[in-house]
N, C-alpha and C positions, 0 to 999 in steps of 0.2 A: 192673517191679522191685517188690519188696515185702519185708516182713519174714517170715522163715520160721523160727520157733522150732522146735527139735527137736534133731536130731543135733549132737553136739559134735565139734570138730575132733579127729581121731585122730592127727594128725601130731605127732611128738615134736620140739619146737622146740629142745631142749637140744643137738641135734646141729649146730646152726648157731651159728657163732661170734658172740659179742656183745662189743662194745667195753666196756671197764671204765670206771669213773668218771674215772679219771685220763686215759685216752685221750680221752674225751669232753671233759674239761676243757681239754686242749690245743687241740682243734679249736674249742671255744668261745672260747678266748683269741685264736686266729687271727682268728676272726670279729670279736671285739671290736676288735682293732687296725685291721682294714681297714674297719670300719664307721664309724670316726671321720670327721668332716668333713674334706674335702680341705684339706691344710695343717696338720692336727693330727697329731702323731707321739708321743702320750703313751706312755711306757714304752719308746720306741724310740731315745732319745737316745744318742749315742756318745761315746767318749773323745776322738776327734779331730774338730774342729769343722767341717771342710769336706767330710765324706763321702768321704774318701780312704782311710780305714783299713778293717780287716777286719770291723768290726762295723757297717758302714754300712747304711743302709736297704736297698740292693739285695740284700745278702746275707741279711738277715733275711727279706725278702719271698720270695726264691728258695727258701730252705729251707722256709719255710711252704708254698710251692707244692708242693714235692716231698713233704712230709709229707701234704698233701691227696691227691696222686696215689697214694702208697703205701697210704693208708687206703682209698681208693676201690677201687683195683685188687685189693688182696689181702684186704681185710677185709669191706667192704660193697659188693661190685661192682654190685649192682642199684640202689644209692641214687644216682640221677643228679642230680636238681635241687639237692640240698644241696651236693654237691661242685662241680658246674659253676658255680653262682652264686658260691661262695667263691673258686674259682680265678680266675674272671673278675674279681672285685674285686681280687685280688692283682695281676693283670696291669695293671689300671687304675692301681693305686698305683705299679707299676713304671714306668709311662710318665709319671709326674709329674715336672716339671722339678726339684723338690728332689732327686730320686733320681739324675739323670744330669747335672745342670748342673756338677758338679765337673770334668767332663772339659775344659771350656774352658781352665781354668788348668792342669790336669794336662798337657794337650797341649803346653804350653810346653817341657816336659822340664826337665832340670837335671842337675847332676853327681852327685846322690845315686843316680839310676838309670842314668845314662850317664857313668861316670867319665871325666874329662878334658874334658867339654863346657865350653866357655867362653862360649858364646852361646846364648841361648834361641831356640826355634823360633817361627815364626808360628803362633799358636793357631788352632784351629778348633772350632766348636760342635757339629757333627754327631757324636753320641756313638757311632755304630756304623760309620762309613764305613771306618775303619782303626784298628788297635790297640784298646785298651779291651775286650778279651775278658772282663774281669771284670764288665762290664755286658752287652755284646752276647751273650756265650755263655749267660748265665743267661736273658736275655730270649728267646733262641731256644728254649732248652729249655722254658721256661714255656709258650710259645705252641705249641710242637710237642706237648708233653704234653697241652695242652688239646684240640688237634685229634685226637690219638690216642685219648685216653680217651673223648671225647664225640662223636667222628665229626662234628665241627663245623668248617667251613672259614672261620669268621669272620676269622681272622688270616692266611688264605691269600689273601684278596682284596686287590686293589691299594690301597695307601695306608692299610691297616688299622693300621699302626704308624707314627704320625706324631709328630715331635718339633718343637715350636714354640719357637724361641729368640727371646725378646723381652724382654731386660732393660729395666728401666724407665728407667735413666738413662745407658746407653751403647749404642752401635750405631747403624746407619743404617736402622733399620726391622726389622720381624720377618722371620725366616727360618724356613722350614718344610722339614724333611727327611722325606721320605715313603718308607716301605718296607712290605713285607709279610713274612710268615714266610720265604717262599722267596727273596725278594731279599735279605733279611738273611742267610740261609744262604750265598747266592752271595758276598756281601761278605766273609764270614768265610773262605770257601774261597779267595778271591783273596788275602787276607792270609796264609793258611797257605802258599800257593804262593810268594808273594813272599819269605817267610822260609825257604824251603827245606824246608817241611813240618814244621819243628820245633814249630810252633804259632804262635798269634797273641799279640802282646804284651799284657800287662795295663797296667802303667805303660810309658811310653816306654822302649824298648830292653830290657825284661825279659820273658822268656817263662817262665811258671810251668807246671809239670806239671798241677797241680790244675785250673786255670781252663779248660784246654782239654778236660777230660773232658766238660763239660756240652754244648758244641755237638756233640761227636761223638755223644753219646747222642741229641741232638735229630735229627741226621741219620738215625740208625737209625729213629726214629719216623716221620720223613718218608718214608723209603724204604718202610716198611710201608704207608703211605697211597698212595704214588705208584707202587709196583711197580718201584723203582729200586734201585741198589746203590752209592749215593754214599758211604755210611759205610764200606763195605768198601774202596773205592778210596782214600779218604782215610786210613784206618787203615793200609793197606799202606805208604803213603809216610811216615806219621807214625811208625810203629814203626821203619822203616829209618833215619829221621833221628835218632831217639833212640838206636838201637843204635850209631850212629856217635859221638854226643856223650857217651853214658853217663848214663843216667837214675839208676842206683842208685849211691850213694856207697859208699865202703869201710865206712862205719858201718852199712850196711844200709838207711839212710834214702834217700829220693829227694833229689836235689839241690834246693836252695832255688829256684834259677832259673838261666836261661841268659842271659848278656849277649850280645845280638845283634851289636852292632858289634864288641865285643872278642872274640867267638867263644870264650867260656869259661863254665864253670859256677861257681856258688857252693856251697861245701860246706854241708850242713845243720847246724843246731844244735838244732832243736826238732822234736818229733813232729807238730806241728800240720798242716802242709801235706801231709806223708806220709799221715797218718791220713785227712784229708779226700779226698785223691786216691784212696786205696784204697777209700773208701766208694762211689765211683762208677766207678773203673777196674775194679772187680770184674765189671762188665758184660762187657767184652771181653778181660780179661787175668786171669781168676780164678786160674789156676794159679800165676802169679807172685805175685799179691797174697797168696794164702794161704801160699805157701812162705816169704814174708818176714816173716810176722807175729811170730814169736818174736824174731828179730834186731832188729826195729824197735821192739817194745813194751817190752822189758825196761828197767828203770830209770825209765821214764816211768810205767808202771803196775806196781804191786806188790800182792801178796797176802800179807800178814803177819798171823799170828794170826787168820786168817779174815776180815780186813778188806781190802777192795780200795781202793786210793788212787791218785789221779793226782798227779804231782809237777811242780812248777814247773820251768822250763827249767834254771836254775842247779843245782838240787838233782839233777835227773835226770842231767845231764851229769857231775856229780861222782860220782853213784852208778855210772854206766856206767864211768867211769874206774877206780873202785875195783874193780869186778867184773873189768874187763879186765886190770888190772895185778896183781891179787892172786888171781885165779881164785876170787873169793868167790861165795857163793850169790846167785842173782839175786833172791831174796825173803828178805832177812835184815834183821832189826830193827837189829842192830848196824851193818851197812853203811849203812842208812838214817840212823841217828843221826849217823854220821860225815859222810855226804854233806850233811846239813842243817847241821852245824857248819861244814864247809868253805865251803858256799855262802853262809852268813850274812855273811861278810866281803867277798863279791864285790859290785861295783856292778851295778845293773840294766843289762841289755844294750840296752834300748830303752825310750823313754819310755812306750809303750803296750803293753798285754798282748794277745797274740793270743787269740782265742776258742777256746783249745785244748780246753777241756772239751767244747764242742759238736762240734768236729771228731772227737774221740776216740769219743764215744758214737755218732755216725753210723757210724763204722768198725766198732765192736763189734757194732752192730745188724746191719749188712749181712753180716758174717762169721759171725753167729750165736754170738758169744762170750758166751754167756748168763751165765756166772758172773761174768765181768768187768763186763759191762753192768749186771747186777742190782746188783753191788757198788757201782758208781759212782752209779747212780740212788739206791740206799739212802743213800750218803754225801750226795748232794745233798739228799735229803729230810730228813736229820738235821742238816746243817750249813749249807745254802745257802738257807735261808729260803723254802721253797715257799709261794706266796701265791695265794689264791683271790680273784678279783674278778669280780663279775657272772657267776658260773658258769664263769669261765675260770681255768686254772692256769698260772702262770709263776713264774720265779725272778728276783727283782729284782736290778738292777745293783749290783755292789760292786767297786770298782776295786782294793782291796787284794789283793795277790797271795797272801800267806800270813799266817797269824797268827804269834804269837811262837814257837810251837812248830815252825814250818815247815810246817804243814798247809795244804792248799789252801783258800783262801777266795774266790778271784776268781770273779765272775759277770758276764758281759757280756750285752747284749741279744740278740746273735746266738744264744748258747747258751740263755739263759733264756726268750726269747720263742719261738724257732723250733726249735733243733736238738735239745734234750732231748725236745720233743714229737715231732719226726721219729723219733728213736730208738725211741720207744715205739709209734709208729704203723707203722713199717716192720716187715718180717719178715726172717728170715735169707735171704740172697740176693735180697732184694726188688728191688733195681735190676737184678740179673742176670736175674731171671725176667721182668721187663718188657722187657729187651733181647732175650731169647730168644723171647718171645711177645708182641710188641706187637699191639695191635688194628689191624686193617686197615680201609681205607675201606669203608663199608657195614656195619660191625659193628653199628651201632645198630639196624639192622632185623632182627637175627638173634635177639633175645631180649627178653623183657619188662623194663621198668624201673619204678622209682618216681619220679614227678614230683610237683610240687605242694607239696613240703615243703622249707623252708629254715631256716637258723639264725636269720634275722631274725624268724621267728615265735615265737621263744623255745623252740623245740623242739629237743631233742637226739635224734639217731637212733642207736640201739645196734645194730640189725641192718638189713640191706638185701640180701637174697639171693634169687636165682632158682634154684630146684631143678627142673631139667628132668625128672628121673626122677619126681618127685612132682607135677609140673605145679603148683608152688606158688611164689608170690611172697611173701616173708616180710619184714615190717617191724616193728620195735620202737621205740617212742618214749616220751619223757617230757619235761616242761618243766623247764628248769634251775632255776627259782625256785619251783616248786610251783603257779604260776598254772594255772587251768583255761582252756584255749583249745580252740576248735573247729578241728580239722585236716581237710583234705580231700586225703588222698593219692590220687594217680591212678596206677593200674596201666596203663601204656601198652604198646602193641604186643602185646596179648594175641592168641593164635591163636583162630580160631573155635571155638565150643563153648559148653557150659553152665558158667558160672562162679559160684562161691559166695564170700562174704566172711565171714570169722570174725573177731570181736573178742574177745580174751581167751578163745578157745576156743568161743564161742557163735556160731551162725549168725545173721547179721543181714541178709544180702542174697543174692539169687540172680538171675542174669540170663543170658539166652542172647545170645551175640554171633554172629550168623549169618555175618558176614564178618570177625570179629576186630575189634580196635580197643582202645578205652580203657574202663576201668571206674573210677568214682569211689566213694569211701566217705567218709562224714562221721563223724568220731570225736572224742569229747571226750578231751583229753589233759591230764594234771596231773602231780602229784608221783610217782605210782606208774607203773611201766612198763605200757604198753599194747601188746599184740601184735595186729597186723593181718595176716591171711593171705588172699590172693586165691588160690583153689584151683580148678582145673578139675575138673569132675566127669568121671571116667573110667569108662566102662561096664565092668562085670565080665565 
């Protein structure tokens, strides 16, 4: 190995996508949150104090994980270590007792979720054995995504997912509930079967459409690794069950939920769960999802005088009522003004606000509704206090639903920490493309990757691509705070041959790998972007 000054890199790097500063900022914020000491949840506090509502830790962690997966798979697919370490930390946090301990009291049930119930159930602490798909489904998808993306069986090994229930001042000693990814999947499928394939309950007695999308996607990823067809068989029964019950309400929205014991559905009032379901149901049901967009979105999303806005539930429902009864324009300033005036005198429908903004931008991102997505992100950047902290970008919590003019002001930690970042990191049909082409077992051995770089080093990576036609592995880095650090990227799994390393276009290393393998480069990284290219010398 040595330094070989001389020829410059002839490869045009501009043809390789580069993450922009905002996308990098969201990834850095994800890293900042999960790098906190265990037990610290700065910026992640929620409206409801017992982790039972929709902005709870589990939902924030899950959507950050899906954002990491989308960024890796679609945008920087050769950047292995950075994303693997980040996703691994998100899973670690997901297994913390603060995230799942709510289930013990929730398992008692009650008459809010099970109308007519007069006696509480005997509680149980195991958070995944039955019901609670709002936790178990996300945990399954997070760990299945990890296995699929990185060809790593860590969470497929016995007892790799363990829950220790050991409250300090009650109980008869610690209990440990042990699972792995596949036994967790089996537990979920047993619950689906027990419920007639309509899905697994979130809260006791309630089956939500959205929460059951995540385990179905996870099954698809596991099928790709195992050579099975579990997801197809489950989907066949799942679709038949919902065809019987009726998933789509007369409003065009998906029903809010299905009451299991009462065998009836609840009509929807908000776009939130429909939008979130669509963002992931687009995987296996894309034709339906796309065909319903116009009927589902109007009134909740408007484009008036060139400005895209999202509207709070009461305003949106008044808007839809005016459009439906008066055949008014679906994007009319006068209709909006009347809807806001009508809604102003109505009481709040629920004490907590759904993270609707985050649900909607995920949906728009997946469907490639770029005008609407860009409009809402522009609105967020103008009105919802974008904040940079330690190189990370987020939108801080604000519990106020609207201002005096009726304009959207609400920001929750689900949207501000996780979902807006996801929407920027995802690509059109991002979930569908991963569904259609999941990585199979053994994939990691089929191409070179970049290892040795992680966010904890203070380094942000803007590019990470393997170009097989050019025999080039391309990496672009910078530090988030301008510090100068020495990075040691490792090009792994290189085929045999003569390899060169270029830094900012200049040849700095050359080495022959007789049997293939790894090649390391030592690079100084600071405020300015540094391009590192590992390129195989191809004979003319």
